[in-house]
C-alpha positions as CSV (number, residue, x, y, z in Angstrom):
1,M,18.7,68.7,12.6
2,A,15.1,69.5,11.3
3,K,12.4,66.9,12.0
4,A,11.2,64.9,9.0
5,K,7.8,65.9,7.9
6,R,5.1,63.3,7.1
7,M,2.8,63.7,4.2
8,Y,0.3,61.4,2.5
9,G,0.6,60.9,-1.2
10,C,-2.1,59.5,-3.7
11,T,-0.7,56.5,-5.6
12,E,-3.2,57.2,-8.4
13,C,-2.6,60.9,-9.2
14,G,0.4,61.9,-7.0
15,S,-1.3,64.6,-5.0
16,T,-0.1,65.1,-1.4
17,F,-2.0,65.9,1.7
18,P,-1.1,66.8,5.3
19,K,-3.5,64.3,6.8
20,W,-4.8,60.8,5.8
21,A,-8.3,60.4,4.3
22,G,-10.2,57.5,2.8
23,Q,-10.6,59.3,-0.5
24,C,-8.3,61.4,-2.5
25,G,-9.6,65.0,-2.7
26,D,-8.2,65.5,-6.3
27,C,-9.0,62.3,-8.2
28,G,-11.6,60.8,-6.0
29,A,-9.9,57.4,-5.7
30,W,-10.6,55.5,-2.5
31,N,-7.8,54.0,-0.1
32,T,-5.0,55.4,-2.1
33,L,-3.3,57.8,0.2
34,V,0.1,56.4,1.4
35,E,2.4,57.8,4.1
36,T,5.6,59.3,2.9
37,I,8.4,61.3,4.5
38,V,9.5,64.7,3.3
39,D,12.9,65.6,4.5
40,A,13.0,69.2,5.7
41,A,16.6,69.5,5.9
42,A,17.9,72.9,4.7
43,P,20.9,73.3,2.3
44,P,24.4,73.8,3.6
45,S,25.1,77.2,5.0
46,G,26.4,79.8,2.6
47,R,25.0,78.0,-0.5
48,A,21.7,79.4,-1.1
49,G,20.0,77.8,-4.0
50,W,22.3,74.9,-3.9
51,A,21.2,71.9,-5.9
52,G,24.1,69.5,-5.6
53,D,27.7,69.1,-6.7
54,Q,28.7,68.7,-10.3
55,A,28.5,65.0,-11.5
56,N,31.5,63.1,-12.6
57,I,30.9,62.0,-16.1
58,K,32.9,59.7,-18.4
59,T,32.5,58.3,-22.0
60,L,31.8,54.6,-22.2
61,A,35.3,54.0,-23.5
62,E,36.8,55.5,-20.3
63,V,34.8,53.4,-17.9
64,S,36.8,50.4,-16.7
65,V,35.1,47.1,-17.2
66,E,36.0,44.4,-14.8
67,E,34.3,41.1,-14.1
68,V,32.0,41.4,-11.0
69,P,33.6,39.2,-8.2
70,R,31.3,36.5,-6.9
71,F,31.5,33.9,-4.2
72,S,29.6,30.6,-4.1
73,T,26.6,29.9,-1.9
74,A,27.6,26.2,-1.6
75,S,24.5,25.3,-3.7
76,G,25.1,24.8,-7.4
77,E,21.5,25.3,-8.5
78,L,21.2,28.5,-6.4
79,D,24.6,29.8,-7.9
80,R,23.1,29.0,-11.3
81,V,20.0,31.1,-10.8
82,L,22.0,34.0,-9.3
83,G,24.2,34.1,-12.4
84,G,27.3,32.2,-11.1
85,G,27.3,33.1,-7.4
86,L,26.6,36.0,-4.9
87,V,27.9,39.5,-5.6
88,D,29.0,41.7,-2.8
89,G,26.5,44.4,-2.0
90,S,23.7,42.8,-4.0
91,V,20.1,42.7,-2.8
92,V,18.1,39.5,-3.7
93,L,14.3,39.3,-3.3
94,I,12.9,35.8,-2.9
95,G,9.1,35.4,-3.2
96,G,6.9,32.4,-3.2
97,D,3.8,30.7,-1.6
98,P,3.8,30.1,2.1
99,G,5.5,26.8,3.0
100,I,7.2,26.5,-0.4
101,G,10.7,26.5,1.2
102,K,12.0,30.1,1.2
103,S,13.1,30.2,4.8
104,T,14.5,26.5,4.5
105,I,16.7,27.3,1.6
106,L,18.1,30.5,3.0
107,L,18.8,28.8,6.4
108,Q,20.6,26.1,4.6
109,T,22.6,28.7,2.6
110,L,23.5,30.9,5.4
111,C,24.6,28.0,7.6
112,N,27.1,27.0,4.8
113,I,28.2,30.4,4.1
114,A,28.9,31.0,7.8
115,Q,31.6,28.4,7.8
116,R,33.6,30.7,5.5
117,F,32.3,34.3,6.1
118,P,30.4,36.2,8.8
119,A,26.7,35.8,8.3
120,L,23.6,37.1,10.2
121,Y,20.1,35.7,9.9
122,V,17.4,38.3,10.9
123,T,13.9,36.9,11.6
124,G,10.8,38.9,12.2
125,E,8.4,36.0,11.9
126,E,10.0,33.4,14.1
127,S,11.8,33.2,17.4
128,Q,15.5,32.2,17.6
129,Q,14.4,28.8,19.2
130,Q,12.3,28.1,16.2
131,V,15.2,28.9,13.8
132,A,17.6,26.7,15.9
133,M,15.0,23.8,16.0
134,R,14.8,23.9,12.1
135,A,18.6,23.9,11.8
136,R,18.8,20.9,14.0
137,R,16.2,19.0,12.3
138,L,18.0,19.6,9.0
139,D,21.4,18.6,10.3
140,L,22.9,22.0,9.5
141,P,26.1,23.4,11.0
142,Q,25.0,25.7,13.7
143,D,28.3,26.9,15.4
144,R,29.0,29.9,13.3
145,L,25.7,31.5,12.1
146,K,24.4,34.4,14.2
147,V,20.6,34.7,14.5
148,M,18.7,37.9,15.5
149,T,15.0,38.4,16.1
150,E,14.2,42.1,15.4
151,T,11.6,44.0,13.3
152,C,12.9,47.6,13.7
153,I,15.0,48.5,10.6
154,E,17.1,51.1,12.5
155,S,18.2,48.4,15.1
156,I,18.9,45.9,12.4
157,I,21.2,48.2,10.5
158,A,22.8,49.3,13.7
159,T,23.6,45.7,14.7
160,A,24.8,45.0,11.1
161,R,27.3,47.9,11.2
162,L,28.8,46.3,14.4
163,E,28.7,42.6,13.3
164,K,29.9,43.5,9.7
165,P,28.3,40.3,8.0
166,K,29.2,39.4,4.5
167,V,25.6,38.0,3.9
168,M,22.5,38.8,5.7
169,V,18.9,37.5,5.4
170,I,15.7,39.5,6.3
171,D,12.8,37.2,6.8
172,S,10.6,38.8,5.9
173,I,10.4,42.3,4.5
174,Q,6.7,42.7,5.3
175,T,7.4,42.4,9.1
176,I,10.0,45.2,9.2
177,F,9.1,48.7,10.1
178,T,10.9,52.0,10.4
179,E,10.4,54.3,13.3
180,Q,10.1,57.4,10.9
181,L,6.6,56.2,9.8
182,Q,3.5,55.7,12.0
183,S,1.8,53.1,9.8
184,A,1.7,49.5,10.6
185,P,4.4,47.0,9.3
186,G,3.5,45.5,6.0
187,G,2.1,48.7,4.6
188,V,3.2,50.2,1.3
189,A,5.1,53.0,3.0
190,Q,6.8,50.8,5.6
191,V,7.9,48.2,3.0
192,R,9.2,50.8,0.6
193,E,11.2,52.8,3.2
194,S,12.5,49.7,5.0
195,A,13.8,48.2,1.7
196,A,15.3,51.6,0.6
197,L,17.3,51.7,3.8
198,L,18.5,48.1,3.4
199,V,19.5,48.7,-0.2
200,R,21.5,51.8,0.8
201,Y,23.3,49.9,3.5
202,A,24.0,47.0,1.2
203,K,25.6,49.3,-1.4
204,Q,27.6,51.3,1.2
205,S,28.9,48.2,3.1
206,G,29.3,45.6,0.4
207,T,27.0,43.2,2.4
208,A,25.0,40.9,0.2
209,I,21.3,40.8,1.5
210,F,18.5,38.4,0.9
211,L,15.0,39.6,1.4
212,V,12.0,37.2,1.8
213,G,8.8,38.6,0.4
214,H,5.3,37.5,0.7
215,V,3.0,36.9,-2.3
216,T,-0.6,37.7,-3.1
217,K,-3.2,35.2,-3.9
218,E,-2.4,36.0,-7.6
219,G,1.1,34.8,-7.0
220,A,2.8,38.3,-7.4
221,L,5.0,39.9,-4.7
222,A,3.0,41.7,-2.1
223,G,3.6,45.3,-1.3
224,P,4.6,48.2,-3.6
225,R,5.7,47.3,-7.2
226,V,8.7,49.6,-6.7
227,L,10.2,47.0,-4.4
228,E,11.1,44.8,-7.4
229,H,12.7,47.7,-9.1
230,M,14.9,48.6,-6.0
231,V,16.6,45.3,-5.7
232,D,19.2,43.7,-7.9
233,T,17.7,40.2,-8.3
234,V,14.1,38.8,-8.0
235,L,13.7,35.2,-7.6
236,Y,10.4,33.1,-7.4
237,F,9.8,29.8,-5.8
238,E,7.4,27.7,-7.9
239,G,5.9,24.2,-7.3
240,E,3.1,22.6,-5.3
241,S,3.5,22.8,-1.5
242,D,2.5,19.2,-1.3
243,G,4.8,18.1,-4.1
244,R,8.5,17.0,-3.9
245,L,9.9,19.4,-6.7
246,R,10.7,23.1,-6.1
247,L,11.6,25.3,-9.0
248,L,13.5,28.6,-8.3
249,R,13.3,31.0,-11.3
250,A,15.0,34.4,-11.8
251,V,12.7,36.9,-13.3
252,K,15.2,39.8,-12.8
253,N,19.0,39.7,-12.5
254,R,21.3,42.7,-12.8
255,F,24.3,40.3,-12.6
256,G,23.2,37.5,-14.8
257,A,20.6,35.9,-17.2
258,I,17.0,35.9,-16.3
259,N,14.6,32.9,-16.7
260,E,17.4,30.8,-15.3
261,L,15.8,27.8,-13.4
262,G,17.2,25.9,-10.5
263,V,15.6,22.6,-9.5
264,F,15.4,21.4,-5.9
265,G,13.8,18.4,-4.2
266,M,12.1,18.7,-0.9
267,T,13.4,16.0,1.6
268,D,13.2,15.4,5.4
269,K,16.7,17.1,5.4
270,G,15.6,20.2,3.6
271,L,16.0,21.1,-0.1
272,K,18.5,19.0,-2.2
273,E,19.6,20.3,-5.5
274,V,18.7,18.3,-8.6
275,T,21.6,18.4,-11.0
276,N,19.9,16.4,-13.8
277,P,16.3,17.7,-13.9
278,S,15.5,15.9,-17.3
279,A,15.8,12.6,-15.5
280,I,13.2,13.7,-12.9
281,F,10.7,15.1,-15.4
282,L,11.0,12.2,-17.6
283,T,9.7,9.5,-15.2
284,R,7.2,8.2,-17.7
285,A,4.9,5.2,-17.9
286,Q,6.4,1.8,-18.7
287,E,4.4,1.6,-22.0
288,A,3.5,4.1,-24.6
289,V,0.1,5.9,-23.9
290,P,-1.8,8.3,-26.2
291,G,-1.6,11.9,-25.6
292,S,2.0,12.0,-24.3
293,V,5.2,13.4,-26.0
294,V,8.6,14.7,-24.9
295,M,9.9,18.2,-25.9
296,A,13.2,19.9,-25.1
297,T,12.7,23.4,-23.4
298,W,15.4,25.9,-22.9
299,E,15.7,27.3,-19.4
300,G,18.2,30.0,-18.9
301,T,21.5,28.5,-20.0
302,R,20.7,24.8,-20.3
303,P,18.2,22.5,-22.0
304,M,15.7,20.4,-20.2
305,L,13.5,17.6,-21.3
306,V,9.9,17.7,-20.2
307,E,6.8,15.6,-20.9
308,V,3.8,17.3,-22.4
309,Q,0.4,15.5,-21.9
310,A,-2.9,16.1,-23.7
311,L,-6.3,14.7,-23.0
312,V,-8.9,15.3,-25.8
313,D,-12.5,14.3,-25.0
314,T,-16.0,14.8,-26.7
315,S,-17.5,18.0,-25.3
316,H,-21.2,18.4,-24.2
317,L,-20.9,22.1,-23.7
318,A,-21.7,24.9,-26.0
319,N,-18.3,26.2,-25.7
320,P,-15.7,23.4,-25.3
321,R,-13.2,23.8,-22.5
322,R,-9.6,24.8,-23.1
323,V,-7.5,24.2,-19.9
324,T,-3.7,24.3,-19.7
325,L,-1.3,23.9,-16.8
326,G,2.2,25.0,-17.4
327,L,1.4,26.6,-20.9
328,D,-0.4,29.6,-22.2
329,Q,-4.1,29.1,-22.7
330,N,-4.5,31.7,-25.4
331,R,-1.7,30.0,-27.4
332,L,-3.5,26.7,-27.1
333,A,-6.6,28.2,-28.7
334,M,-4.5,29.7,-31.6
335,L,-2.7,26.4,-32.2
336,L,-5.9,24.4,-32.3
337,A,-7.3,26.9,-35.0
338,V,-4.0,26.3,-37.0
339,L,-4.4,22.6,-36.6
340,H,-7.8,22.8,-38.1
341,R,-7.0,25.1,-40.9
342,H,-3.7,23.6,-42.1
343,G,-4.0,20.0,-40.7
344,S,-7.8,19.5,-41.4
345,I,-8.1,18.2,-37.8
346,P,-11.1,19.9,-36.2
347,T,-11.4,20.1,-32.3
348,Y,-14.3,22.5,-32.1
349,D,-16.5,19.8,-30.5
350,Q,-13.7,18.5,-28.2
351,D,-12.6,19.5,-24.6
352,V,-8.8,19.9,-24.6
353,F,-6.7,19.6,-21.5
354,I,-2.9,20.2,-21.5
355,N,-0.5,19.6,-18.8
356,V,3.3,19.9,-18.4
357,V,4.5,17.1,-16.1
358,G,6.3,18.1,-13.0
359,G,4.8,21.5,-12.5
360,V,7.2,23.1,-14.9
361,K,6.0,26.4,-16.8
362,V,7.0,26.4,-20.3
363,L,7.0,30.1,-21.5
364,E,8.7,29.7,-25.0
365,T,7.2,28.9,-28.4
366,A,9.2,25.8,-28.9
367,A,6.4,23.9,-27.2
368,D,4.1,24.6,-30.1
369,L,4.8,21.4,-32.2
370,A,5.0,19.2,-29.1
371,L,1.6,20.4,-27.9
372,M,-0.1,19.6,-31.2
373,A,1.5,16.3,-31.4
374,A,0.1,15.4,-28.1
375,V,-3.3,16.7,-29.0
376,I,-3.4,14.6,-32.2
377,S,-2.2,11.5,-30.3
378,S,-5.0,11.8,-27.8
379,L,-7.6,12.7,-30.4
380,R,-6.7,9.7,-32.6
381,N,-6.0,7.4,-29.5
382,K,-2.6,6.5,-31.0
383,P,0.4,6.5,-28.7
384,L,3.7,8.1,-30.0
385,D,7.0,6.4,-29.8
386,T,8.6,6.8,-26.3
387,D,11.9,7.5,-27.9
388,L,10.5,10.5,-30.0
389,L,11.4,14.1,-29.3
390,V,9.4,17.0,-30.8
391,F,10.1,20.8,-30.6
392,G,9.4,23.8,-32.9
393,E,7.4,26.9,-33.3
394,V,4.2,26.9,-35.3
395,G,3.2,29.9,-37.3
396,L,-0.4,30.9,-38.3
397,S,0.2,30.0,-41.9
398,G,1.3,26.5,-40.8
399,E,5.1,26.9,-41.2
400,I,7.5,25.4,-38.7
401,R,10.0,27.9,-37.5
402,P,13.3,27.3,-35.8
403,V,13.9,28.0,-32.2
404,P,17.2,29.1,-30.4
405,S,19.8,26.7,-29.2
406,G,18.5,23.7,-31.2
407,Q,21.9,21.9,-31.2
408,E,22.0,21.9,-27.4
409,R,18.5,20.5,-27.3
410,L,19.3,17.7,-29.6
411,K,22.5,16.7,-27.6
412,E,20.5,16.6,-24.4
413,A,17.9,14.2,-26.2
414,A,20.7,12.1,-27.5
415,K,22.2,11.8,-24.0
416,H,18.9,10.4,-22.6
417,G,18.6,7.7,-25.4
418,F,16.2,9.3,-27.8
419,K,16.1,7.7,-31.3
420,R,14.2,10.1,-33.4
421,A,13.5,13.9,-33.3
422,I,11.1,16.0,-35.3
423,V,12.6,19.4,-35.6
424,P,12.4,22.6,-37.8
425,R,14.6,22.5,-40.7
426,G,16.5,25.5,-39.6
427,N,17.4,23.6,-36.5
428,A,18.6,20.4,-38.3
429,P,22.3,20.0,-37.6
430,K,24.9,19.1,-40.4
431,E,25.8,16.0,-38.4
432,A,23.2,14.5,-36.1
433,P,24.3,13.3,-32.6
434,A,25.2,9.6,-32.4
435,G,22.1,7.4,-32.3
436,L,19.6,10.2,-33.1
437,R,17.7,10.3,-36.4
438,I,16.6,13.8,-37.3
439,V,13.3,14.4,-39.3
440,A,13.5,18.1,-40.4
441,V,10.2,19.7,-41.4
442,T,9.1,23.1,-42.7
443,R,5.3,22.6,-42.8
444,L,2.8,21.4,-40.4
445,E,1.6,18.8,-42.9
446,Q,5.1,17.3,-42.9
447,A,5.3,17.1,-39.2
448,L,1.9,15.3,-39.0
449,D,2.9,12.7,-41.4
450,A,6.2,12.1,-39.6
451,L,4.5,11.5,-36.2
452,F,3.4,8.0,-36.7
453,E,6.0,6.7,-39.1
């Protein structure tokens, strides 16, 4: 068997070199040479110029389409984010800030799965004693789950082939290394090659694998970007490490919908799923206060009610501040310009601060009308009704556009006791939910008039 040859490739221009250097000799970029492996294996004997067997091709009509079998992780919120459960042979990458709860939720999940199927927890950051101490502190079943402390990917896969687990956790991928490379663990080449071996093993054996990934200070997954392309599902843990709520969001899923959101609460017994997140995010003040309004956002496959708060104050700066938490700052600037042009409400001399309560990130345009309502309420120092719901997209010409899944949003609001809703005319139902009065609007001016009825 021929020995694998090591080369160093530039991540900027793709040039390869036999030795590492601080600067690429072709493009001049610094610190871009990454170690790679060139397989020097020769083609099979008697097949000179061989390039591979002929591929088996079919038309789409000939391909059998069957529902992907899944099994539950014993956590309803995690199953929701995964698209209904865990798929055999899938590779799931979980990222998040340190201390956010990645290892905790995976240990809880594997302890529960181990009661039904073989499971293996591989840790490269902690000892077996530390994992056992956490399991005891969380009162988890410990008699079935097998724990292994190892960082060499060849040893991990060899052990997995003997144990044949149905689910395996690698905590974390940045600590794993392959003996075929000389670079230190955590490097681009080590992470890429180790993940490639794990993905290949998962597809061949049918083992579902969870990979824990570190994140950079910007919040993105550390390591090569190709890591996210190699896996089947990418999940992000969101939330403040000193807060109680944790949000698990799917940003890539080959077996389900993306942008699905799971809500967990951190307790002394680990992460507990929150089945009714609207009730958590709507813990409002006892009396109405200016600058607060409730909107219905759509997360994955379910509606969720969140509170949008605004604080508008006189600015003493040449450029007034525009600060948002949970919303797009550029969209706030655009909506304030629309409010001035079509609502005759100027804010060019005001600082505007926007916050979505609970640490939720609202990425859809349905928050436009609610954001503007909160700004007007704070600017005029007039509280809005506590039983008022607002949602809708606002265009540059002042029109109110409909948003997807309007009926489900209104049903969620009626279930939580809201009495009035200002919505786009395109989302107005033929028959309103019981106890909910619908105010359908098509222009920004109509929405502003309806706010303080």
